[in-house]
C-alpha positions in Angstrom: 13.0 -43.5 -19.6 10.9 -40.9 -17.8 10.3 -37.4 -19.2 11.4 -34.4 -17.1 9.5 -31.2 -17.1 10.1 -28.0 -15.2 6.4 -27.8 -14.5 6.4 -31.3 -13.0 9.7 -30.6 -11.1 8.0 -27.5 -9.5 4.9 -29.3 -8.5 3.9 -28.6 -4.9 4.1 -31.5 -2.4 0.3 -31.2 -1.8 -0.5 -31.9 -5.4 1.9 -34.8 -5.5 0.2 -36.3 -2.4 -3.2 -35.9 -4.1 -1.9 -37.7 -7.2 -0.5 -40.5 -5.0 -3.9 -40.8 -3.3 -5.7 -41.0 -6.6 -3.3 -43.7 -7.7 -4.1 -45.7 -4.6 -7.8 -45.4 -5.2 -7.4 -46.5 -8.8 -5.5 -49.5 -7.5 -8.2 -50.3 -5.0 -10.9 -50.2 -7.7 -8.8 -52.4 -10.0 -8.3 -55.0 -7.2 -12.0 -54.8 -6.3 -12.7 -55.8 -9.9 -10.1 -58.6 -9.7 -8.0 -57.4 -12.6 -4.2 -57.5 -13.0 -2.1 -54.6 -14.0 -1.4 -56.3 -17.3 -5.2 -56.8 -18.0 -5.9 -53.1 -17.2 -3.0 -52.0 -19.4 -4.3 -54.1 -22.3 -7.8 -52.7 -21.9 -6.3 -49.1 -21.8 -4.1 -49.8 -24.8 -1.0 -48.7 -22.9 2.0 -50.5 -21.4 1.9 -52.1 -18.0 4.7 -49.6 -17.0 2.4 -46.7 -17.9 -0.4 -48.1 -15.9 1.9 -48.7 -13.0 2.9 -45.0 -13.2 -0.8 -44.1 -13.1 -1.3 -46.1 -9.9 1.9 -44.7 -8.5 0.5 -41.1 -8.9 3.3 -40.1 -11.3 2.5 -36.5 -12.4 3.6 -37.1 -16.0 0.9 -39.7 -16.8 -1.6 -38.7 -19.4 -4.9 -37.3 -18.4 -6.5 -39.3 -21.3 -5.2 -42.5 -19.8 -6.6 -41.5 -16.4 -10.0 -40.7 -17.9 -10.0 -44.0 -19.8 -9.1 -45.9 -16.6 -11.8 -44.2 -14.6 -14.3 -45.2 -17.4 -13.2 -48.8 -17.3 -13.5 -48.9 -13.5 -17.0 -47.3 -13.7 -15.8 -44.1 -12.0 -15.8 -41.6 -14.9 -18.5 -39.5 -13.2 -16.1 -38.7 -10.5 -14.3 -36.4 -12.9 -17.2 -34.0 -12.5 -16.0 -33.3 -9.0 -12.7 -32.1 -10.2 -12.6 -28.2 -10.2 -16.4 -27.8 -10.2 -17.6 -24.6 -11.8 -19.5 -21.9 -9.9 -22.2 -19.7 -11.3 -21.2 -16.7 -13.3 -18.4 -16.1 -15.7 -16.8 -19.6 -15.5 -20.2 -21.3 -15.9 -20.9 -19.3 -19.0 -17.5 -20.2 -20.5 -18.1 -23.9 -19.8 -21.5 -23.7 -21.4 -19.9 -22.6 -24.6 -20.9 -18.9 -24.4 -18.6 -16.5 -26.1 -16.9 -13.9 -23.9 -16.8 -10.4 -25.3 -13.7 -8.2 -24.9 -13.0 -4.6 -25.9 -11.4 -4.2 -29.3 -7.6 -4.4 -28.9 -7.8 -6.0 -25.5 -5.7 -9.2 -25.3 -7.3 -12.4 -24.1 -6.4 -13.4 -20.5 -3.2 -15.3 -20.3 -1.9 -14.0 -23.7 1.7 -13.1 -23.8 2.4 -9.7 -25.3 5.2 -9.0 -27.8 7.4 -7.1 -25.2 7.1 -10.1 -22.8 8.3 -12.4 -25.5 11.6 -10.5 -25.9 13.9 -11.9 -23.3 
């Protein structure tokens, strides 16, 4: 049974097309290495159904399984091309540098108490 999530239901068509394309590329790499779905699933420690969902571009498939599959196919370095960081603030955060904020200032993305009351 598949899980349903409002974040997945609201996914834009462009992102779903990109996931489908990624699944097709994974399938092409698997076939190039002459492996069956069952063999890949066994190597990933997941079910064949889960691996089929990955190749189908289903948005609910685990990122961990995707990263493991890319590693098995010798394509893990391609993850570096996903949302590359630019210089400046984001690069500092990725390097593990601490970001200073004024005292009493909430972290970006933090939900305040009044926002929680609905």
